[in-house]
Each structure stands twice: as structure tokens, then as C-alpha cells.
N, C-alpha and C positions, 0 to 999 in steps of 0.2 A: 400343558402350556399351549398357547396358540401356535398355529403353524407359522413360525417366524420365517424371515427371509432366507436364513441359512438352511433351516429344515425344508423349506420349499425347494431350495436348490438341490437338496438331496433327493427329494421326491421327483423333481423334474429330470434329474440325471438318470434315475431308475426307470422312468416312464418313456423317455425318448426312444430307446431301441424298440419298444413294443408299439409305440404310437406312430412314429414317423414312417411313412410309406403305407400305412393301413387305410383301407377304404371304409368310409362311414356307411354302414348298411341301414341302420335305423337311428332315429332320434326320438327320445321320449322325455317327457317332463312329469315325473311322478308326483312332484310337489312344486309349490310356487317358486322355490328358490333352488331346485335341483334339475339338472339336465343330464341325461345319460346318453352317451354315444356308443352304439353297438358297432364294434370293429369286425370287419370280415375275417381278419386273421385270428380272431378269437379275443374275447375279453370285452368288458363294458367299462368305458371311461366315464367316471362321475365328475361333474363340475358342480360344486355346491357353493351357492352365493348366499348362504345363510349368515347373517351378522354374528350369530352365536357360535358357528362352527364352519367357517369357509375352508374349502379344501379342494384338492384335485388328486384323484387316484383311481386305480382300477378297482372295481367292486364285484364281489360274488353274490351280494344280496339281491334277491328278487323283490322289486318294489311294485306295488299295484299302481296302475296308471288310471287316471280319470277316464270316464266314458267319453268325454269330449275333450280333445287336446286343447290346452291353453293357446292363446294367440301367439305368444312368443315361441312356443314349440312349433306351431305351423310355419312361422317365419323362418326358423332355423331349418326346417325340412325343405322349405322352398329354395334356400340358398346353399345349404351344405350337404343335404342327403345325396349320397352317391359320389361325393367328393373324396379326394385323397389328402390325408394330412401330410404336408411337406415339411413342417418344422414345428418344434415345441420349444419355446424360448421363455426366458425370464428376464425382466428388467434387473440390472445389477443391484444387488442388495435391497431389492424392493419386493413387496408382496404382490407383485403383478406378473402374471404369466399369460401367454397367448399361444393359441394354435393357429398356424397358417394352413388353410385348406384350399386346394385347387379344385374348383367345381365349375360346371357349365352355368353360364348366365341365362337370361331370358331368351337370348338369340342362339343359344347353344355354343357360344364361344367360351373357351376356358378362361376363367378369371380367378384371381386370388382373393380370399377373404380372411379376415382375422377375427377369431373368437377370443375375446380378452376377458380374463377373470381377474378382477381387482379385489383383493382381500383386505379391506380397509375398515374393519369394524362395522359401524352403523352405515358406512358408505359402501359396503361390499356390493359389487355389481358384476353383471355379465353383459358384455357389449359386443355386438357384431359390427365390424367395419369392413369397408371395401379396401382394395389395395392402395388407393390414394389417401387413405386415412379418414375418409368421411364416414360418419356413423350411419348405419342402416337402421338399427334400433337397439334398445337395451332393456334389460329386465326392470331396472328402476330409473325412471327419467328424473334428472336433476335440473330444475330451472332456477331462475334468479331468486325466486321466493324460498326455495328449499336449500339452495347452495349458491350464494352470491359469488363465491370465489371461483367456482368452476362449474360450468353447465355441461350436462351430458344429455343431448337431445338428437333425434334423427336429423340428418343434414349437416350438423356441425362437424368441424374437423376435430378428430380425437387428439387429445394431448394427455400425457401422463399426469397423475396427481403430483402436486408439489412435494418435493422431498423434505423430510424433517430437518430442522436446523441442528444437525448433529455431525460428529466426525465419523469418517469411514474407518472401521476397526481394522480392515485388512491392509490399509495403506499407512497405518500408524507404526512409527519407529520407537525405539527405546527412549531416546531423549524427549521426543514429543509426548510420549506417554507419561514419563515421570514429571515433565513440566505441567501437564494437565492435572496430574494427580496432586501436585502441590497446591492447586487451587480448590481442592475438595474441601467444602466447609467442615469446620469442626463439629463433631457429633453426628455427621451424616454417615450412614452405613455405606461400605464400599460397593456392595451390590447395587444399591440405589444410584450411586454415582456412576457406575458403569452403564446402567440403563439410560440415565439422563444424558450421558456424554457421547455414547456411540450408537450408531444406527445398527439394526439387525441383531442387537444383543437383547435377548428376552430376559425376564427376571430369573427364570430357572437357570439359564446359561450363566448369568452374572453371579448367582449364588454359588454355582459350581466352580467358577474361576476363583472366587474368593476362598471357598472351602479348601480347594486343592493347594492354595498358596499359604493360607494362615490357619487351617485346621478347623475353622468355624465359618458358617455361611453368613452370619450377621456381624462380622468384625467391622470395626471402624478404623479410620486412618491412623497409622502408626509409622514407625521408622523402617518397616519392612517393605518398602516400595519395590525393591529389587525382586523379592519373592513374588509379589503380585504381578510384576512384569513378566517373570518367567512363566507363570501360569497362563497369563494372557497370550504370551508368545506361542506357547504350546497349542493353545486353542486356535490361534491364527494358522499355524502349520497344518493342523488337522483339516481345517476348513479349506485352505488353498490346495491341499492334496486330495480333497474330496474323500477323506477318510470317515465315512459315515456308517453307523450301524443302527438299525431300527431297534429301539428298546422301549418297552412299556413298563411303567412303574405301577406296582400292585400294592394295595393296602388291604389286608385281610382277604386276599385272593381276588379283589376287585380292582379293575384298572382305574387309576386316578389321574394319570398324566402320561406323557410320552416324550421322547427326545431322540436325538441322533447320535448319542454317545452313551457310555455306561456311567451313570452318576454315582458319586460317593457321598454326596451331601446328606442322604437320608439315613445312613447307618442302618440300625435295626428297625427303624420306624416303618420302612417299606422295602419291598423286594423289587429287584430289577430283572426283567426277563427279555431276552432277545427274541425277535420274531423273524420270520423268513424274509419279509420284505416290508417296505414302508406302506405299500398298498394294503397288505394283509393287516398291518398294525392299525392304520387309520380306519379300515373297514370294520374291524372288530371293536376298536375303541369307541367309535361313534354309533355303533349299532345300539348299544344300551342307552346312550344319551338320546338318540333319535326316538327310540320307543318311549322313553320317559317324556320327551317333548311332545310327541303325538298325543300321549295321554293327557298332558297338561293343556294343550291347545284345543284338541277336538273333544276330549272326554272330561274336561274339568267340570262342566255342569252335571254330567252323568255321575261322576265320582261324588260330587257334593250331594246330589239328590239321593243316591244309593246309600251313602254314608249317613246322611241325616235320617233317612228312613230306618236304617239299621239301628242307629242310636235311639231313635224314638221307640222302636220295638223293644230294645233292651230295657229302657226305662219303664215301659209299660209292663214288661215281664217281671221286673224287680218289684213293682208295686203290687202286681197280682200275686206273686209268690208270698209277699209279706201279708197280704190280705188272706191268702189261703192258709198260711200258718196260724192266723187268728181263729180260723174255723175249727182247728184241731181240738180246741178246748170246749167244744159245744156241749159235750156230755155233762159238763159242770152246770150249764144253764138248765138242762132238763132236770138234773138232780135237785137244783134249788127250787124249781117250780114244783116238783113233786113233794119236797119237804115242806114248802109253804102250804100246799094243799092239805098235807097230813096234819098240820098244826094250826089250821084256821080257827079251831075252837078256842085257842088261847091267845089269839092275836087281836090287836085293836088298831083302828084307823089312826094314822099319823105316826106309827111306829117307825123308827129309823133303821133298825136292824132286828133280825130274828136269830136267836141262838137256840139251835135244835139238835138233837142227836141224829146222826147219819145211820139210818136203819140198814143201808145197803153195804155197810162196811163192818167187818168183824170188830167187835168191841164197842160198836156204836159211839165213835168219838163225836164230840160236839162240833158243829159247823156254824160259823157266823155268816149270815146271808144279808147283804145290804138291801134295804127297801126304799122305795120312793114314798116319802111322807104324804105326797098329794094323792096317792092311789090307795084304794082299799086293799085288804089282804088278797081278795080274789083277783083284783086287777094286777097286783104285783106278780102273782103266780102266772096269770095269763101273759104278762109281759115277758117273763123268762121263757115260757113255752114258745112264744112267737119268735123271740130271738134265736132259740134253738132251731126252729123250723127254717128260719131265714139263713142261719149258718149252714145248715144241711143242704139247702138249695144252692147257696153260694159256693159250697165245695164242688158240687157237680158242675155248675156253670163255669167256675174258675178253672177246673181241671180241663174242661173242653177248650176254654179260651187259651190256656197255657199251651196246650198241644198245638193249636193253630198258630199261636204266636211263635213257638219254637220252630215250627215248619217255615213260617215267614222269615224268621231270623236266619235260618239255614239257607233259604233261597237268596236273601239279600247278600249274605256273605259270599255265596257262589257268584253272584253278579259282580261284586267287587273283585273277586279273583279273576273273572273273565276280563274285566276292564284292565286289570294290571298286566294282562298278557295280550291285549288286543294289538294287532299288527297293522291293520289297514283302516282306511276311512270307512269302508263298508262294514267292518267289525263294529265300529262305534254306531253306525246307523242301525244295524241289526239290534244291538243292545238297547238303543234309544227306543226303537219300535216295541221291544219287549217291555220296557218300563212304561211306555205309554199305554200298552194294552193292559198292564197290571194296575193302572191308575196312579202310578207314582210320578208321572210326568204328564203335563197337559199337551195334547196333540197340537203340533205346530200348524197354524192355518196356512192355506195356500199350497199345501203339499199333498193333499188327498188324492188328486188326480195325476200326480207325477208317476211315471212308470217306475215300478220297483225293480231294481237290479238284483238278479238272483245271486245269492251268496253261496259260495262253494266251501266245503270243509277243507281243512289242510290235508294235503295228500302226500303220502310217502310210499316207498317201496322197500320191502324187506330184502335182505341179502339173497333170499331164495326167490325173489320176484313177486311176492304176494303184496297186494295192495293194502295199504293201511290208511284209514280215514280218521281224522281228529276233528271234533266239533269246535267251533269258534265261540258259540254262545249257548245259553240254556235252550233257547228255541231251536237252534240248529242241532243240539244234542238230541232233542226229542225227534226231530226229523230224521237224523242219522240212525238212531236206535230203533225207532218204532216204524219207520217207513222205508228207509234206504237199505238197511242191512237185511240179509237173508237169515232164516232161522238157524242155519248151520254155521254162520259166521261166528267168530269169537268176539265177545264184548269185554272190554277191560276198563277198569276205573280204580283210582287210588282208594285205599281202605281208610275210612273214617276221616278223610280230608277232602276238601273241594277240589274238583278237577274236571277236565273235559272227558266226554265219552269217546272211547277209542274203539274202532271196529277193524278187526283183522279179517279181510275177505279171503275165505278159504276155497271158494268155488266148489263147495260140496266135498272137498277132500279134508284130510286131517292135517292140521297145521304142524310144521316142524318146530322143534324146541327153540331153535335160533330165532325164528320169526316171532314166536310168542314172547321171547325175551326182548327183542327189539321193539315190539309193540308196547310192552310193559315200560320200557325206558321212555317211550314217547308219552305214555300216560303219566309217568312220574314227572317228566319235564313240563308238561302242560297242566300243572296242578300247583297247589299251595306248597308242595314239598320240593319245589325246584331247587331251593337252596339247602336242602337236607342231604346228608351223606347217604342214607338208605331210606327207601320208601317201599311200603307194602302195597302191592297191586293185586286186586282180585280179578279173576277172569272166568268166564262161563259162556257157553253157547247162547246166542241171542234168544233162543226159544225159552230160556229160563229167566229172562228179564221182562218185567211187567211194569206198566205205568198205572198206578192207582187212579181210579176215577176222581176227577176234581183236584188232583194234585197240581202243584205249580210246575212251570216249565223246568225241564231237566231233572225232575225228581222221579226216581224209579225204585223198585225193589227187585231183588234177584236171589236166586237159590242155586244149589248144586254147584257152588263155585270152588275154585282152588286159588291159592295165594302164592305169589312169587315176590321176592324181595330184590329190588334193583337199585342202582345208583343213577340219578339223573346225569346224562352225558350229553353235553352240548355238541361235541364233535360228532357223535353218532347221529344226533338229530340232523345236523347239517349233511352228513353223508347219506342219510336215507331220504332226504327231501327230493321231491320230483322237480327237476329244473324246468 
């Protein structure tokens, strides 16, 4: 569900004790619509103004920041960095929340500023205002052309968005509720009526109120208005008493929704799991969505290019395998040529077929050989011998081409796997450069002289303190395995499935079993087996890993290995990550 006004109130109530009184040490803008405030007392406060997922919460995720801070980030640093958060407030039953920050102005005098987060769908915005209400600047400027009803521009006086023409659910009494219910149109579902009538009631909440009252979430108006009122009244009480519990709704083990109560409407269709806090819930819930969104926005063309190339190679392989199967019967062509040659004395020009005994088979059974009427007997024999030689050559060439094609298919599938787990903009840039160097993408003009930002592998620490490095792309896998790793370090990779190269740095000593297990879990997590229950991981010293000459990026061979079976563990991956 979207972060509705009531859920936002729950989040705000949870955040206030942590945020109010905290000094802002750093301000970063990792994405166009995300601002992260690092608080001195600990924690990073995320303000996300994305139309598809606006929110406010503490975050544990480490996000890559652009090399050059955006202008809005520089503006916030100018006015808010070093300031102290003095208040965290929400407009009543509105999806608008603001931080009041006391910071020094240009003259060094203490001044109050407001950083306002409006979570209004397509109009979601992040606005910086002075204490007198005048706008300093905003993330998205709204002028007369884009928003005739309400402008948001530097210098203008800030005013709240106009409230929807709906009733306040918390001020509603029984008589008013039943009176409004009597006006519900025939045939309209009660959950739809609740959403249309009352502000701050999301579709999920409306379905829950109806389900608890009438036993089904899509019920229509009937004579049981008293039951619906009691359910609605219970919800009112929980909200006014701030009785909120962060719950995530899981379908097949994957989060599909979240809410501030324990829902009953899903039955066995989905499971409900309580989390430790709203910040942890939102951080985890949006992590997967953000990754998918990054892939869609930044890697859409890469995915399309790699998938198209993979499909093209698959079709080519299928055609070549079919053609190769046709060459398996070439000995028949040679036999026919030899039988025609042996029977030239009794053949005439213009003959359509030859029936002759097969001297090469026991019992000499008769064989019918089709002939070309236009050719002489000798020419027919020569034609079959030529077809035989051609099929023999084709088998050799096709076998070589199939081997190269299968290697290319394996490589492209590994690129798609790397794209599915790419985490930062730099990851996509590295994979783009790899596809460009492989001839799958045309090099973008105007970028040749741009300075290349060095990409670093993912870094982790085992519980014993050993460094673990994980490649982000095939090119980085090569760099990590062939140049960065020492000969005595351990190299790990999932068995028979695509995944990242993992290096367990041993510093010349023998790695402990726990560190090997943790490195294997990382190898399983950063592979195609992430969603599997158990994954086989091979490991061997780096000195036994070789890269064949002319092989594609990321392709290696290895010997003298051992295998360990592990389960991909997200919590372990988080625990081992270097902060």
C-alpha cells in the first residue's frame, strides 16, 4: 500500500525521538529524488520524493553517491549542514511531513528552516523554506504551466496542498457514519465507498475494515451497518491511541505490501510478519523495488541488448544443431556414389533411379538410389561424392561454430545475471563498457575523453576478520581473479551456474572453515542461485584458476577444487558487509 497519512503518522511518531535534537553531519543525494541526512547521534535519515515510492525513514542501506553532488544537494548543504533538528511534524491526516532545522545563516546567525516532504503521487516534492514560509528552493519546481492551481517556486510563500473533499474519519460519530452509509450507491463495494468518503483511508485499510465487519473484503451495502460501524470505530480507536505495529505482507516469501496493523483479509493467500520497526520495514520493502527500478531505468537498454543478443545466439545454435544433425547421414551419400560407380556399365543417361545390390552390407540387399535425369551416370556419382565431402567439412566447421556459440551464450547469460544484481550506476556503466568492447553496443559519442571512475568490487569481512571481495561484472571478475588476488588466496564460484567471482583474502595463511563458509554464502547470494534453497559452491586456491587465451570476460577454468553446499542468506550478507 502507499505510505498513507495514518501510516506516515506511525512512522513520524517512531522517528521523532531519534531525529529531534540530532545534529546533521552530512547531506547526500544518491539519486535524483533521494536525500540522506547523516545524524551525529547515529543513523541516516532518508527522505525519498519518488512519485512511485515516497517515504521517510531511517536507512541502513549504503547508497553510492554521484561524483559531482547535484545542485539541490549543494543547496541543502549550504543551509542545513551542521544544523540541529528541532522538530519533526506532520500535517493532520495529510501526507505532508517537515523537519524544522536550526542552522546558521550566511551571517552566522541562528535561523530556522523547514525541509518539507510532500508525498502527493506525481506531485511529490521536497521543499526548503525559511522560518517566515518563503521557499528557498525545491526538488521539483511547479509553475503556472505545470500546476495552475498551486505554484512552488523560489521566493513564493509556501502553502499546503489543498485538502481532498472528503470527511475526516477520526472526527466521525456513529450517527454521521450511518447517515453517510445510507447514501452509498447500490452495487458499490463498501471498501470503495470508505476510500471515496473518508480521507487517510487507503484501499488496504478499507478492505480490512469491511472484512472484519462482514467476513469478506468486497462486500456491498446491506442491513449490517452497525457491524461496519463497530469495525470502523475500532480502527478509529487504534489510530487515536497510536496503537501501530509494523507488519509486512509476504506472498511466496516475497514482500508484496505493508501496513500498520495485523491484517486478516488475506487468509491463506499471504502471510503477515511483524518487523522490529517501521524504518526496518520500509528499508527492506523498498530495497528490492529500488533495485528493480534501477535496472529498469538505467539498465533497460542493456537488458534489451543482452537479451536480444542471447536470443539471437540461441536461434543460431538451434539452426546449426539442425544442420549438424543433417551431416550425420553423410556416409549414405558416399555409399550411393560408390554404388553408382560400380554400376556404371549398366546405367543409361536420363535414368531416374538406380536399383543396385549393396555390396557393403551382409546379404547384399538392394538399394534404390535417386538420380538426376539431367546428369550422366558419372556426374551423378560425382554429385554424391561432392555432397559427402561438403557434409564432412560442414560437420567440422559446425562443431567449431557450435562450441564458440555455446561459449557466447554462456557469456551473455552471465551478463544478464550481473545486470539482475547490479546495485549502482557504476555497475551499469561497467557492464555497458563491457558490451561495447564486445561489439554488442555501439560506443556512445562524446564520452571517449571522459575520465573513467574506478569501479571497486563489493567488500565484506568474515567473522574472523578476513577480507572477502566479490566481483560486480565479468570484466571486474577478471580483474579480481587474474590481477588483484594473490596465488594463495581462495577463489570461490557457484558450480554449473552463473555468478560472481569471490576472493577470500588469506594473507598467506590457511583460511578457517567459518570464513570459507561465509565466502561461499556470498558466492551463492551473488549468483543465479540466490532464490534456491541450497547451492553448490566450488573453491580452490587462486593458483589453480586459469583464464584460457582468447576467452570472453569472466570465463576461467580451474582444477584441484573442493565443493561446499550452502544456503543463500540475506541476513549474513548484510552482517558481513563493510559499512
